C-alpha positions in Angstrom: 0.1 -0.1 -0.3 1.8 3.2 -1.4 0.9 6.2 1.5 1.2 9.9 0.2 4.0 11.7 2.0 2.1 13.6 4.7 0.6 9.9 5.9 1.3 9.3 10.1 0.0 6.6 11.1 -3.6 6.7 13.5 -3.4 10.8 12.8 -6.8 11.7 12.6 -7.5 14.4 9.8 -5.2 12.8 7.3 -5.9 15.7 4.6 -4.7 18.6 7.3 -1.4 16.7 8.3 1.0 19.0 11.3 3.9 16.9 12.9 3.4 18.5 16.8 0.2 17.1 18.1 -0.9 14.4 21.0 -3.3 11.6 20.6 -5.6 11.5 23.5 -7.1 8.4 23.2 -7.1 5.9 25.8 -8.0 5.6 29.2 -9.9 8.7 31.1 -11.9 9.3 34.4 -15.5 8.5 33.5 -19.1 8.7 35.2 -22.8 8.6 34.1 -24.9 11.5 35.3 -26.7 10.1 37.6 -23.0 8.9 39.5 -21.2 12.5 39.6 -22.0 16.2 41.0 -21.0 18.8 38.9 -18.5 20.1 41.3 -16.4 16.6 41.1 -16.9 15.9 37.4 -15.4 19.2 36.6 -12.2 18.7 39.5 -11.9 15.9 37.5 -12.8 13.4 40.1 -14.8 10.3 38.4 -15.1 7.2 39.7 -15.4 5.2 36.5 -12.6 4.7 34.1 -13.3 4.0 29.8 -11.2 3.4 26.7 -11.8 6.1 25.0 -12.9 6.8 21.8 -15.2 3.9 22.6 -18.2 4.6 23.5 -19.9 3.6 27.1 -22.2 1.1 24.6 -19.5 -0.7 23.7 -17.3 -3.3 24.3 -13.5 -2.0 24.2 -14.5 1.1 26.1 -14.6 -1.3 29.2 -17.8 -0.8 30.2 -20.6 -2.5 27.8 -23.9 -0.8 29.0 -26.4 -1.2 26.6 -28.7 1.1 29.0 -29.6 4.9 28.0 -27.9 7.6 30.0 -28.9 11.0 28.7 -25.5 12.9 30.5 -22.3 11.4 30.7 -19.0 12.5 32.0 -15.3 12.4 30.8 -12.4 14.0 32.5 -8.4 13.8 32.0 -5.4 16.0 32.4 -3.4 17.3 29.3 -0.4 20.1 29.1 0.1 23.1 26.7 3.2 24.0 25.1 5.5 27.0 26.0 5.0 30.0 23.1 2.1 27.9 21.0 -1.6 28.0 21.1 -3.3 24.5 21.9 -6.0 23.7 19.5 -8.2 20.4 21.2 -10.5 18.2 18.5 -12.8 16.3 19.1 -13.5 14.4 16.3 -16.9 13.1 16.5 -18.9 13.4 20.1 -22.8 12.3 20.1 -24.5 14.7 20.9 -24.5 18.1 23.0 -20.8 18.8 24.2 -19.6 21.1 26.6 -16.0 21.3 27.1 -14.4 22.8 30.3 -10.7 23.1 31.0 -10.1 23.8 35.0 -13.2 24.2 36.0 -14.4 26.8 33.1 -16.5 26.8 30.3 -14.3 26.8 26.8 -17.2 25.7 24.3 -20.3 24.2 23.4 -21.4 22.0 20.2 -24.5 20.5 19.3 -24.3 17.3 16.4 -23.2 13.9 16.5 -21.0 13.5 13.5 -18.3 16.2 12.4 -15.3 17.5 13.8 -15.6 20.7 16.3 -12.2 22.3 18.1 -11.5 24.9 20.7 -8.3 26.6 21.2 -7.7 26.2 25.2 -4.7 27.9 25.4 -5.9 30.8 27.7 -7.7 28.2 30.1 -4.8 26.3 31.0 -2.3 27.0 33.9 1.0 27.0 33.5 0.4 24.9 30.3 -1.2 22.2 32.4 -5.2 21.4 33.2 -7.9 19.4 34.0 -10.3 18.5 31.1 -13.7 17.5 31.4 -16.4 17.1 28.9 -19.6 16.4 29.1 -21.9 15.2 26.9 -26.1 14.9 26.6 -27.4 12.9 24.7 -31.5 11.6 24.7 -33.2 9.6 22.1 -35.5 12.3 20.3 -35.9 11.4 16.5 -35.9 15.3 15.8 -31.9 14.3 16.4 -29.5 13.3 14.0 -29.5 10.1 14.5 -28.7 7.9 11.8 -29.4 4.1 12.5 -29.0 4.2 16.3 -32.2 3.8 18.2 -34.6 5.7 19.9 -36.5 2.8 21.7 -35.7 1.2 24.6 -34.6 -2.2 22.0 -32.9 -2.6 18.4 -35.2 -3.6 15.9 -35.2 -4.5 12.6 -32.5 -2.3 11.1 -32.0 -0.1 14.4 -29.2 0.0 16.4 -28.1 0.5 20.0 -26.9 4.4 20.5 -24.0 5.5 20.5 -23.6 8.2 23.5 -20.6 10.8 24.0 -16.8 10.5 22.2 -16.9 7.8 19.3 -14.2 9.5 17.7 -10.3 10.7 18.6 -9.6 13.1 20.5 -6.6 14.9 19.9 -4.5 18.1 20.6 -2.2 20.2 18.1 0.2 23.2 19.1 0.2 25.8 16.7 1.9 29.3 16.1 -0.2 32.4 16.1 -0.1 32.8 12.4 -1.2 29.5 11.3 -3.3 27.8 8.1 -6.9 27.3 9.5 -8.6 26.1 5.7 -7.7 25.2 2.6 -10.2 23.6 -0.3 -8.8 22.6 -3.0 -10.9 22.2 -6.8 -9.5 20.1 -9.2 -10.8 20.6 -12.8 -10.0 17.9 -15.4 -10.6 20.4 -18.4 -7.4 22.3 -17.8 -5.2 19.5 -15.6 -5.6 22.4 -12.8 -6.2 22.3 -9.2 -7.7 25.3 -7.0 -6.6 26.3 -3.4 -8.5 28.2 -1.1 -6.7 28.9 1.7 -7.0 30.8 5.3 -4.9 32.3 7.5 -5.7 32.4 11.6 -4.7 36.5 11.2 -4.6 37.2 7.8 -2.3 40.6 7.3 -0.2 42.0 4.0 2.7 40.2 5.2 1.4 36.7 5.8 2.7 35.2 2.9 1.2 31.2 1.7 3.8 28.8 0.0 2.1 25.7 -2.1 4.4 23.4 -3.1 2.9 20.6 -5.5 4.7 17.1 -6.2 3.8 13.6 -7.7 6.0 10.4 -6.4 8.6 13.0 -5.2 8.9 15.2 -8.3 8.1 18.7 -7.9 5.2 19.8 -10.1 4.3 23.8 -9.1 5.4 26.1 -6.4 2.9 29.2 -6.2 2.9 31.6 -3.3 -0.3 34.1 -2.1 -0.4 37.0 0.1 -2.9 36.0 2.6 -4.5 39.7 2.9 -8.0 38.8 3.4 -10.2 35.5 5.1 -9.9 33.8 2.0 -7.4 33.6 -0.3 -7.9 31.0 -4.1 -4.7 30.5 -6.5 -5.1 28.1 -9.0 -2.1 25.9 -9.8 -1.6 24.1 -13.7 -0.6 20.7 -13.3 0.0 20.6 -17.5 2.6 23.9 -18.2 5.7 23.6 -20.2 8.2 23.4 -17.8 6.8 19.9 -16.8 8.3 17.3 -18.5 5.8 14.0 -17.0 2.5 13.5 -17.7 -0.5 14.5 -16.1 -1.9 11.2 -13.9 -5.8 11.3 -12.9 -7.3 9.5 -10.2 -9.4 6.4 -10.8 -10.8 3.1 -9.4 -8.2 0.5 -8.0 -5.3 2.8 -9.5 -5.4 6.2 -7.6 -2.9 8.7 -8.4 -2.5 11.6 -5.7 -0.4 14.4 -5.6 1.4 15.8 -2.1 1.0 19.2 -1.4 3.1 21.0 1.2 1.9 24.1 2.3 4.0 26.7 4.7 2.5 29.9 6.2 5.3 32.8 6.6 5.2 36.2 8.8 7.9 38.8 7.9 9.8 36.2 6.4 9.7 33.7 9.2 8.1 30.3 8.5 5.0 30.1 11.7 3.6 26.7 10.2 4.0 24.2 7.9 1.0 21.4 7.1 1.2 18.5 4.7 -2.2 17.3 2.4 -2.3 15.8 -1.2 -5.1 15.7 -3.7 -6.6 13.5 -6.7 -7.0 15.5 -10.5 -10.4 13.4 -11.2 -14.1 14.3 -12.4 -17.5 12.3 -11.9 -20.7 14.0 -13.7 -23.4 13.0 -15.1 -24.7 13.5 -18.2 -26.8 12.4 -21.1 -28.7 10.1 -18.5 -25.1 8.8 -17.8 -22.4 8.7 -14.9 -19.2 9.5 -15.9 -15.4 9.0 -13.8 -13.1 11.6 -16.1 -15.3 11.4 -19.1 -15.6 7.9 -19.7 -18.7 5.3 -18.7 -18.6 4.5 -14.9 -20.8 1.4 -13.8 -21.4 1.6 -10.0 -21.0 -1.7 -7.8 -21.6 -0.6 -4.6 -22.0 -2.4 -1.3 -24.0 -0.9 1.2 -21.9 0.1 4.5 -22.7 0.7 7.7 -19.8 0.4 9.2 -20.7 -1.0 12.7 -18.3 -3.0 14.1 -19.3 -5.9 17.2 -17.0 -4.9 19.7 -17.1 -0.9 19.1 -20.3 0.1 17.4 -19.7 3.0 15.3 -15.9 3.4 16.2 -13.5 1.3 13.9 -11.3 -1.4 16.4 -8.8 0.0 14.8 -6.7 1.4 11.7 -6.3 -1.7 10.7 -10.2 -2.3 10.6 -10.3 0.3 8.2 -8.2 -1.0 5.7 -9.7 -4.6 5.9 -13.1 -3.9 5.6 -11.9 -1.9 2.1 -10.0 -4.3 1.0 -12.8 -6.4 1.5 -15.2 -4.8 -0.7 -12.8 -4.7 -3.2 -11.9 -8.6 -3.0 -15.5 -9.2 -3.7 -15.6 -7.0 -6.9 -17.1 -3.9 -5.8 -16.2 -0.4 -7.1 -17.2 1.5 -4.7 -19.5 1.8 -1.2 -22.6 3.9 -0.1 -21.7 5.3 3.0 -25.2 4.6 5.0 -26.7 6.6 7.7 -22.8 7.6 9.1 -20.1 10.5 8.1 -17.0 8.3 8.3 -14.1 8.2 10.3 -11.7 10.4 7.8 -9.3 7.6 7.7 -12.2 5.3 6.0 -12.3 8.6 3.3 -8.2 8.3 3.2 -8.0 4.4 2.5 -10.3 4.9 0.0 -8.2 7.7 -2.1 -5.1 5.8 -1.8 -6.7 2.8 -2.3 -9.0 4.0 -5.2 -12.7 3.0 -4.4 -15.5 4.8 -4.6 -17.5 6.2 -1.8 -20.9 7.8 -1.3 -21.6 9.7 1.5 -24.4 10.0 3.0 -26.1 12.3 5.9 -27.2 10.3 8.9 -31.3 11.0 9.1 -33.4 12.3 11.7 -36.9 10.8 11.8 -39.1 14.0 12.6 -39.7 16.9 10.4 -39.5 20.1 12.7 -37.8 23.4 12.9 -35.6 22.3 15.2 -35.0 19.6 12.6 -34.6 21.5 9.9 -31.9 24.0 11.9 -29.8 20.6 13.2 -29.8 18.8 9.7 -28.5 22.0 7.8 -26.0 23.1 10.8 -24.5 19.5 10.9 -25.2 18.6 6.9 -22.7 21.8 5.7 -20.1 20.1 8.5 -19.6 17.3 7.3 -19.1 18.5 3.3 -17.0 21.2 4.6 -15.2 18.5 6.2 -15.1 16.0 3.4 -14.9 18.4 0.6 -11.3 17.5 -0.7 -11.5 13.3 -0.7 -11.3 12.5 -4.5 -12.8 9.1 -3.5 -15.8 11.1 -2.6 -18.0 10.7 -5.4 -21.9 11.3 -4.4 -23.5 13.6 -1.8 -26.8 12.0 0.0 -29.3 14.1 1.9 -32.5 11.9 2.9 -33.0 7.9 2.7 -36.2 7.0 2.0 -38.1 10.5 3.1 -36.9 9.4 6.6 -37.2 12.9 8.8 -39.4 13.7 5.6 -42.2 11.2 6.2 -44.6 13.6 4.3 -42.6 14.8 1.5 -44.7 12.9 -1.3 -47.2 15.7 -0.7 -45.9 18.1 2.1 -44.2 21.2 0.1 -42.6 22.6 3.3 -40.6 18.9 3.6 -40.0 19.6 -0.5 -39.1 23.0 0.0 -36.3 21.6 2.2 -35.0 18.6 0.4 -34.8 21.0 -3.0 -33.1 24.2 -0.3 -30.4 21.6 1.2 -29.4 20.1 -3.1 -29.2 23.6 -4.0 -27.3 24.5 -0.6 -25.1 21.9 -1.6 -24.4 22.1 -5.2 -23.3 26.6 -3.7 -20.7 24.5 -2.0 -19.8 22.0 -4.6 -20.1 21.9 -7.9 -18.0 19.2 -8.6 -20.1 16.2 -7.2 -23.9 15.1 -8.0 -26.3 15.2 -5.1 -29.2 13.0 -4.4 -32.0 14.1 -2.4 -33.7 11.5 -1.4 -32.4 7.6 -1.7 -34.6 5.1 -2.7 -37.8 7.2 -3.5 -40.0 10.3 -3.9 -37.3 12.5 -4.9 -37.3 16.2 -5.3 -34.4 17.8 -7.4 -31.7 15.5 -7.5 -28.9 14.8 -10.1 -29.6 10.6 -10.1 -32.5 9.1 -9.7 -32.3 6.1 -6.7 -34.2 2.9 -6.3 -34.9 1.1 -3.7 -36.8 -2.8 -3.7 -36.1 -5.4 -1.3 -38.3 -8.2 -3.7 -36.5 -11.2 -3.6 -37.7 -12.9 -6.9 -34.8 -11.9 -9.7 -38.4 -12.3 -12.1 -40.6 -10.2 -10.1 -38.2 -7.5 -9.6 -37.4 -7.5 -13.5 -40.9 -7.2 -14.3 -41.8 -4.9 -11.8 -38.7 -2.6 -13.4 -38.6 -3.9 -17.0 -39.2 -0.2 -19.2 -38.2 3.2 -18.6 -41.7 3.8 -18.2 -41.4 1.9 -14.8 -38.3 2.6 -13.3 -38.9 6.4 -13.9 -42.9 6.8 -12.7 -44.2 2.8 -12.3 -46.3 2.2 -9.2 -44.4 -1.2 -8.2 -47.9 -2.0 -5.8 -46.7 0.4 -3.2 -47.4 4.4 -3.3 -44.0 4.5 -1.1 -41.8 3.4 -4.0 -42.6 6.3 -6.2 -39.7 7.5 -7.6 -40.9 11.7 -7.5 -42.7 13.4 -5.0 -45.5 15.3 -6.4 -44.8 18.3 -8.8 -41.2 16.8 -9.4 -40.8 14.6 -12.5 -37.7 12.5 -14.5 -35.7 14.8 -16.4 -33.4 12.1 -17.8 -31.6 11.8 -15.0 -28.7 8.3 -14.7 -30.8 5.7 -12.7 -29.0 3.1 -9.9 -30.6 0.5 -7.6 -29.3 2.1 -4.2 -30.5 -0.2 -2.3 -31.8 -4.7 -3.2 -31.0 -7.7 -2.0 -30.4 -8.1 1.6 -31.2 -11.6 1.9 -31.0 -13.1 5.1 -28.2 -15.6 5.7 -27.8 -16.7 8.8 -27.4 -20.0 10.7 -29.0 -18.7 14.3 -31.9 -16.1 14.4 -31.7 -12.8 12.7 -33.7 -10.5 10.5 -33.4 -9.6 6.5 -35.2 -9.1 3.8 -38.4 -11.5 2.5 -37.4 -15.8 3.3 -34.4 -16.9 4.2 -31.5 -19.3 2.9 -30.3 -21.6 4.5 -27.3 -23.2 2.2 -24.3 -21.6 0.6 -25.9 -23.0 -3.2 -29.3 -21.3 -2.3 -27.9 -17.9 -1.3 -25.1 -17.8 -4.8 -28.5 -18.9 -7.0 -30.9 -15.9 -5.6 -27.8 -13.3 -5.1 -26.7 -14.1 -8.7 -30.0 -13.7 -10.0 -30.9 -10.3 -8.4 -27.3 -8.8 -9.4 -28.3 -9.9 -13.4 -31.6 -8.8 -12.7 -30.4 -5.4 -12.1 -27.9 -5.4 -14.7 -30.2 -6.4 -16.8 -32.3 -2.9 -16.5 -29.7 -1.3 -18.7 -29.1 1.5 -16.1 -26.0 2.9 -14.7 -25.1 0.7 -11.4 -26.5 -0.9 -8.2 -25.3 -0.7 -4.4 -26.4 -4.5 -3.1 -27.2 -4.6 1.1 -25.0 -5.3 2.6 -21.6 -5.7 3.6 -21.8 -6.9 6.9 -24.5 -8.0 9.3 -25.1 -5.6 12.1 -26.7 -6.7 15.1 -30.0 -8.5 14.8 -29.7 -7.7 10.9 -28.3 -10.5 9.0 -28.4 -10.0 5.7 -24.6 -9.1 5.0 -22.0 -10.9 2.7 -20.1 -11.2 5.7 -20.4 -11.8 9.5 -20.3 -9.2 11.9 -16.6 -10.0 12.8 -16.1 -10.1 8.7 -16.3 -13.6 8.1 -17.3 -14.4 4.6 -20.6 -16.8 4.5 -20.2 -18.0 1.4 -16.6 -18.0 -1.2 -15.1 -14.9 -1.8 -13.9 -15.6 -5.0 -17.4 -17.0 -6.4 -19.5 -13.3 -4.8 -16.5 -12.0 -7.0 -17.1 -14.1 -10.4 -20.7 -12.7 -9.9 -20.2 -9.1 -9.8 -17.5 -9.2 -12.0 
């Protein structure tokens, strides 16, 4: 496996890398809210221990308590550095978070799936401090939840809740003048990439230098004066002075360019950041999906990103690698990351290994003004955080009308979905956006269909013409492809959920009648794949990669053991 130049093992933000950092994962003091009073908690006096970043519901946390606890407390000691700013980053905490240093409130955050950060320098005493984190999480369907249950027990495709810290917590040390953002937008039409950069203290004596290289060879270096909040510079990768052929990022053959950014104040270096980008284009045109201008047939696998011993948190970096490799070994060329904004290291490994990824907004399950605010804020963070990853090819806003149950005819819900669509397109003109994956689309760049019919002949009959694919009734009003006032406009069509066949030796839940032998499973799997391929559409996404809790319709068990010979799966998929 070939890493990019800036790669650091376990580094949680792989496209914006600094060398001066500390990983805070490991043992923390911990208590449930009904076990600790605030005074003791803020002083770090908590009775339990927990292994961060695993939530208390999981085995790897060291606690494994499945009961909901609305409030949890965490604490540990941290250190700063002389003449440096100390920035603490939380990659993901569910749901309402308050951060304290030495008993003083530093800041708060609401949401579950994205990074947030605080400069805690001025809260430390002699560069030392007690970090305390209070997390409040309610089983409310108005929250952005994804697949987390809001009932007392897991059922069907809803799983144990995840409370509190569930992604890496870490510190980095920076100078007063440092890089705070970098948005990279490739353009294969002229072999260029645009850099939008921002620094902490914009001034006419602050210079940002961007050096691009490929496989160790310098390509281009540009400099820009960072006198404003936003500063943009375009780098051409095919100028006359360059003696190599421009390389495009592609599936399972990913070409990646290294980037090194230095910030100087009055000529003195104050920051150095490593990154990378891929030059590629994923578009829809004339009813087809295109990758770098050529036809792209999606062979996706639905991936919920759950592990038996650690819930939504990858148990290790190797576990991320293993999942991507398993998807590839089975012949799939991409994954639909379902109802989860994944650990950013997943996108990194998808980048360097060449796997296409669909990124999806984890759903809330009740429509209200608060839901509109929560979803909009968290989705903007998801798009901003993941924008630079070349493996990410599609944004998915809603899934099966979850959180917008009346979207078929409710104008407010339609306006919200269409508004999110346009907001996403205004932030990212590169990628297609899907408004409501599965059915009842509003404005959408791809028409996606979900149907779990287990009889391949019947499935084909339901969708054996363009008329049925784009407007058919299929015996269920939920499966109408478009909401009222919206219609098919020539979009590519992808079958983004089907299959889901239950195959397990013990009890479990899946779609349709269970199968009981390898032969029976492979016959049904193969016939369903063929039925969808015969529809002459742009691809599919099979449900699903692994079992999750009681949902036992994965090609792999929850601990990643193949249920049938992977090579036989691969032959069918390829």
